[in-house]
SEFI-663041 format. One line per 3 residues: their letters; for each residue z, y negated, x of C-alpha. Coordinates in Angstrom, 2 decimals, padded with zeros to 5 digits, m for minus. Layout:
<rs>
a	Z Y X  ...;
</rs>
This chain:
<rs>
mrt	m002.96 016.30 005.64  m005.26 015.21 002.83  m007.89 012.59 003.67;
irr	m009.31 010.02 001.26  m012.93 010.87 000.53  m014.05 007.27 m000.04;
kvy	m012.86 005.07 002.81  m013.20 001.94 000.66  m010.08 003.06 m001.24;
rge	m007.96 003.80 001.85  m004.85 001.62 001.78  m002.78 000.22 004.60;
rea	000.49 001.92 005.46  002.47 m001.11 004.29  000.81 m000.88 000.87;
glg	001.90 002.74 000.57  005.45 001.90 001.59  005.44 m000.82 m001.06;
vle	004.51 001.72 m003.75  007.35 003.97 m002.64  009.78 001.04 m002.55;
ram	008.92 000.04 m006.12  008.70 003.54 m007.61  011.56 004.42 m009.94;
vvh	010.81 008.14 m009.49  008.91 010.18 m006.91  007.33 013.61 m007.50;
mas	007.84 016.43 m005.00  005.60 019.51 m004.78  006.33 022.56 m002.66;
tna	006.76 026.33 m002.84  009.79 028.61 m002.73  010.34 031.64 m000.49;
dga	008.27 033.80 m002.86  005.33 031.40 m002.71  005.83 030.23 m006.28;
pvl	005.04 026.52 m006.88  007.88 024.03 m007.22  007.45 020.58 m008.79;
ktv	010.42 018.20 m009.06  010.94 014.58 m010.04  013.46 012.81 m007.83;
hgv	015.05 009.40 m007.29  013.99 008.54 m003.77  014.96 005.70 m001.47;
lme	013.30 004.48 001.70  015.38 004.74 004.85  014.09 003.45 008.18;
dal	012.11 006.59 009.00  012.16 008.79 005.91  012.18 009.04 002.14;
afh	015.53 010.49 001.10  017.02 011.79 m002.13  019.96 013.86 m003.30;
gas	020.57 016.95 m005.38  022.97 019.71 m006.28  024.01 022.22 m003.62;
age	022.13 024.92 m005.57  018.75 024.93 m007.27  015.04 024.66 m006.59;
kle	015.28 021.77 m004.16  017.59 023.85 m001.96  014.95 026.61 m001.83;
cig	012.42 024.13 m000.42  014.46 023.06 002.61  012.51 023.81 005.78;
rqv	009.23 024.15 003.87  006.18 021.90 003.65  006.34 019.42 000.75;
vlc	004.22 016.65 m000.67  005.84 013.55 m002.15  003.78 011.22 m004.33;
aqe	004.15 008.04 m006.37  001.65 005.90 m008.21  001.27 002.58 m010.01;
lva	m001.18 002.19 m012.88  m002.90 m001.20 m012.75  m005.50 m000.96 m015.52;
eip	m007.55 001.43 m017.62  m011.12 000.14 m017.41  m013.29 001.09 m020.42;
sym	m016.92 002.04 m019.85  m018.38 m000.81 m021.92  m017.11 m003.44 m019.50;
tdp	m019.77 m002.31 m017.01  m022.28 m000.37 m019.12  m023.07 m000.99 m022.82;
kra	m024.11 002.63 m023.52  m022.86 005.24 m021.06  m019.29 006.56 m021.12;
cpa	m019.39 007.61 m017.45  m018.24 004.27 m015.92  m014.82 004.47 m017.61;
tty	m012.24 004.51 m014.82  m008.69 003.68 m013.77  m007.44 001.14 m011.25;
yrs	m004.26 002.16 m009.47  m002.21 002.34 m006.27  m000.91 005.66 m005.00;
vqv	000.80 007.15 m001.97  001.43 010.64 m000.63  003.84 011.72 002.08;
hgv	003.34 015.14 003.71  006.09 016.72 005.74  008.95 019.20 005.97;
lee	011.95 018.89 003.66  015.00 018.49 005.90  018.65 018.62 004.92;
vtd	020.76 015.68 006.06  024.09 016.90 007.41  025.42 013.85 009.24;
mar	028.13 012.41 006.98  027.40 008.77 007.83  023.70 009.25 007.14;
kaa	024.43 011.00 003.84  026.75 008.19 002.76  024.12 005.59 003.71;
vlq	021.50 007.35 001.55  023.87 007.58 m001.41  024.85 003.92 m001.07;
rlm	021.20 002.89 m000.98  020.58 004.96 m004.10  023.33 003.01 m005.87;
ery	021.88 m000.28 m004.68  018.45 000.78 m005.95  019.46 002.07 m009.38;
qpe	022.66 000.09 m010.01  021.91 m003.23 m008.30  024.59 m005.03 m010.27;
ggh	027.25 m003.18 m008.27  030.46 m002.41 m010.14  031.68 000.23 m007.68;
vpi	033.35 000.54 m004.31  030.63 000.86 m001.64  030.08 004.44 m000.47;
tad	031.20 005.26 003.07  031.85 008.66 004.61  035.41 007.86 005.64;
dpl	036.57 006.39 002.30  038.96 008.86 000.56  037.21 007.97 m002.71;
ytk	034.00 009.56 m001.47  034.67 011.92 001.46  034.65 015.09 m000.66;
avr	031.67 014.00 m002.74  029.62 013.06 000.32  030.41 016.43 001.88;
nim	029.45 018.42 m001.24  026.34 016.57 m002.41  023.09 017.77 m000.90;
vvq	020.99 015.02 000.70  017.47 015.75 001.92  014.70 013.72 003.47;
vsl	011.04 013.82 004.48  009.70 011.93 007.48  007.33 009.06 006.72;
erl	005.16 009.89 009.73  002.34 011.38 007.62  001.84 008.79 004.90;
nak	m001.43 008.30 003.05  m002.06 005.34 000.70  m004.92 004.91 m001.77;
ikl	m005.70 001.61 m003.48  m008.40 001.55 m006.17  m008.87 m001.98 m007.51;
gqn	m012.63 m002.24 m007.91  m013.50 m002.52 m004.21  m016.69 m000.56 m004.91;
kpp	m017.92 m003.16 m007.41  m020.02 m006.24 m006.60  m017.94 m009.44 m006.99;
avl	m019.88 m010.49 m010.12  m019.26 m007.11 m011.80  m015.54 m007.20 m010.99;
ari	m015.38 m010.73 m012.42  m016.99 m009.40 m015.61  m014.41 m006.61 m015.79;
vdg	m011.55 m009.11 m015.44  m013.14 m011.26 m018.15  m013.37 m008.15 m020.34;
lwr	m009.68 m007.39 m019.83  m008.87 m010.96 m020.88  m010.94 m010.57 m024.04;
rgr	m009.39 m007.18 m024.86  m006.06 m008.92 m024.42  m003.41 m006.21 m024.36;
ped	m000.10 m007.09 m022.68  m000.88 m004.61 m019.90  m004.31 m006.23 m019.46;
vka	m002.70 m009.60 m018.72  m000.51 m008.03 m016.05  m003.53 m006.24 m014.56;
ige	m005.53 m009.48 m014.45  m002.77 m011.15 m012.48  m002.76 m008.31 m009.94;
lva	m006.54 m008.22 m009.61  m006.90 m011.99 m009.23  m004.13 m012.01 m006.60;
sdv	m005.59 m009.07 m004.66  m007.80 m009.28 m001.57  m010.74 m007.65 m003.35;
pmg	m013.74 m010.06 m003.39  m014.40 m011.32 m006.89  m016.65 m013.84 m008.59;
vpa	m015.17 m016.37 m011.02  m014.50 m014.74 m014.42  m016.02 m016.71 m017.30;
fle	m012.64 m017.59 m018.82  m011.51 m019.24 m015.57  m014.47 m021.60 m015.24;
cgv	m013.01 m025.04 m015.93  m015.49 m027.54 m014.42  m012.83 m029.58 m012.62;
pgi	m013.92 m030.15 m008.99  m011.44 m028.84 m006.43  m009.53 m026.76 m008.99;
vld	m009.34 m023.04 m009.72  m007.40 m021.77 m012.73  m004.77 m019.02 m012.47;
pcv	m004.20 m016.88 m015.58  m000.92 m015.31 m014.46  001.54 m017.49 m012.53;
krl	004.31 m014.98 m011.82  004.77 m014.73 m008.06  008.11 m015.92 m006.75;
edr	006.65 m018.69 m004.58  004.62 m020.01 m007.53  007.61 m019.99 m009.86;
rka	009.57 m021.86 m007.22  006.82 m024.49 m006.93  006.54 m024.81 m010.71;
aqm	010.31 m025.27 m010.99  010.09 m028.13 m008.49  007.42 m029.82 m010.61;
led	009.39 m029.32 m013.83  012.96 m030.01 m012.70  012.86 m033.75 m013.50;
ayw	010.99 m033.47 m016.81  012.95 m035.05 m019.66  012.85 m031.86 m021.76;
ngg	014.50 m029.86 m018.96  017.62 m032.00 m018.71  020.56 m029.86 m017.64;
mnp	018.40 m026.97 m016.44  018.59 m025.87 m012.83  015.61 m024.50 m010.83;
qql	016.82 m020.91 m011.12  016.87 m021.15 m014.92  013.35 m022.59 m014.93;
mea	012.14 m019.78 m012.67  013.74 m017.15 m014.91  012.15 m018.72 m018.00;
mah	008.72 m018.39 m016.39  009.41 m014.84 m015.24  010.19 m013.75 m018.80;
spa	007.46 m015.67 m020.63  004.44 m013.59 m021.69  002.02 m016.44 m020.95;
vvg	002.30 m018.56 m017.78  m000.92 m020.16 m016.52  m001.71 m022.77 m013.92;
ard	m004.21 m024.49 m011.67  m004.53 m024.45 m007.89  m006.00 m026.73 m005.28;
vat	m009.04 m024.81 m004.01  m008.59 m026.17 m000.49  m004.93 m025.21 m000.06;
gel	m004.23 m022.63 m002.77  m001.20 m024.71 m003.81  m000.13 m024.66 m007.44;
vav	m000.78 m028.13 m008.92  m000.32 m027.51 m012.66  001.50 m025.10 m014.93;
ara	001.98 m024.34 m018.63  003.73 m021.50 m020.40  004.33 m020.11 m023.88;
vsd	006.70 m017.67 m025.54  005.14 m015.59 m028.27  005.41 m012.64 m030.64;
wak	001.61 m012.14 m030.25  001.03 m012.46 m034.00  002.97 m015.03 m036.06;
vaw	004.05 m017.80 m033.74  003.90 m019.07 m030.17  005.79 m022.02 m028.65;
vyd	004.28 m024.01 m025.80  006.64 m025.22 m023.07  006.63 m026.83 m019.64;
vmv	003.14 m028.30 m019.43  003.00 m030.20 m016.15  000.37 m031.51 m013.74;
apg	001.33 m032.70 m010.24  001.07 m036.52 m010.01  m001.82 m036.54 m007.55;
wrg	m004.00 m034.48 m009.90  m003.44 m036.31 m013.17  m006.30 m038.00 m014.96;
rgv	m008.95 m035.52 m013.75  m008.99 m033.08 m016.66  m006.62 m030.57 m015.07;
gda	m004.17 m030.74 m017.99  m006.98 m030.11 m020.49  m008.19 m027.11 m018.49;
vmg	m004.73 m025.57 m018.16  m003.92 m026.09 m021.85  m007.31 m024.63 m022.80;
lll	m006.51 m021.53 m020.77  m003.03 m021.25 m022.30  m004.35 m021.54 m025.86;
dhp	m006.92 m018.84 m025.06  m004.25 m016.56 m023.56  m004.01 m013.20 m025.41;
avr	m000.35 m013.86 m026.21  m001.23 m017.18 m027.85  m004.76 m017.10 m029.28;
gca	m003.98 m014.53 m031.97  m000.91 m016.35 m033.32  m001.15 m017.94 m036.75;
rvl	000.97 m020.91 m035.63  001.29 m022.54 m032.21  004.02 m025.16 m031.86;
lgt	005.27 m027.55 m029.21  007.56 m030.52 m028.85  006.65 m033.83 m027.20;
rda	007.91 m037.41 m027.20  005.05 m039.11 m025.41  001.88 m036.98 m025.34;
mgf	000.87 m036.81 m029.02  m002.63 m038.08 m028.32  m003.23 m035.48 m025.63;
yeg	m002.26 m032.62 m027.93  m004.00 m034.03 m030.99  m007.25 m033.67 m029.07;
mgf	m006.55 m029.91 m028.94  m006.00 m029.53 m032.68  m002.26 m030.17 m032.88;
eai	m000.72 m032.45 m035.48  002.79 m033.68 m036.17  004.61 m031.49 m038.68;
kps	005.70 m034.66 m040.46  005.48 m038.40 m039.71  007.42 m039.46 m036.59;
stt	008.24 m035.80 m035.80  008.16 m034.75 m032.14  007.22 m031.18 m033.13;
mlr	003.51 m030.52 m033.34  001.66 m027.61 m034.92  m001.71 m025.97 m034.35;
ra	m002.86 m023.43 m036.91  m005.20 m020.54 m036.13;
</rs>
């Protein structure tokens, strides 16, 4: 089994299982009886003790049964350009990612109940909306198909995970890289920032997250389920969300390109949120700016709005709009103005 040369990148088993669970495809490498290489892309699903997938009863996968195979999956987190750590040399350019390999023997599954369970899990994975009768081995709808479809599996006993998220960098350098991703501002950079900030890798405070409010740390990517749930609780009673239920508010945040917030340093709890929808060029709309009652009047709202307006999805837009009935003064201090007298819609031009 392959070992990871740099121990700092060795990932926990659960991290590797997570990569496999999220992967839409898995790659399988092996050889056939003649020793020729075989490389296949498969739709795999995690069972309790194995990664399983299906195939036709003839073909290259069939030739690999009983032979050693390697399964692999990976998640790209960010492409890190050289200039974020060195102003001259190209050598520091690198990639941050998560990957996993499983080494084992490809085994055919012959038990009908096990085959049906694998096929049902495949449907749940790739057709989660349902729309079919569940697959069981004894259902006349599926008995023949389950018998004829080849199902194979590889034990998860020899699993190797690799996580490269800047663990080899000093915290100040990693903070500078995250700040550089924010300045570069591609959609994939914003996603990467959220993953890096939420990771366990030690990091200094990136320049764009320094807000000067005691007891507060800013969060540039509020997307985790527990955070969206907390934000929905804060926003549910806001006058502009009349008729909206918490699930709708959570979905709105999940699908907004810019969702930022602030956390209590002591507890990590989300205490403020703001979001925007945007086309990244012409216009962005600001929604759902909220600070928890106990934190109001301390500059938290200013800090969160400053971060939102600097967000890559917002800062390049020619027009930024919002609606408010009672906070005109707050937004005027950030460069907004009413579109016309007595209007509740306010505009900020680039």
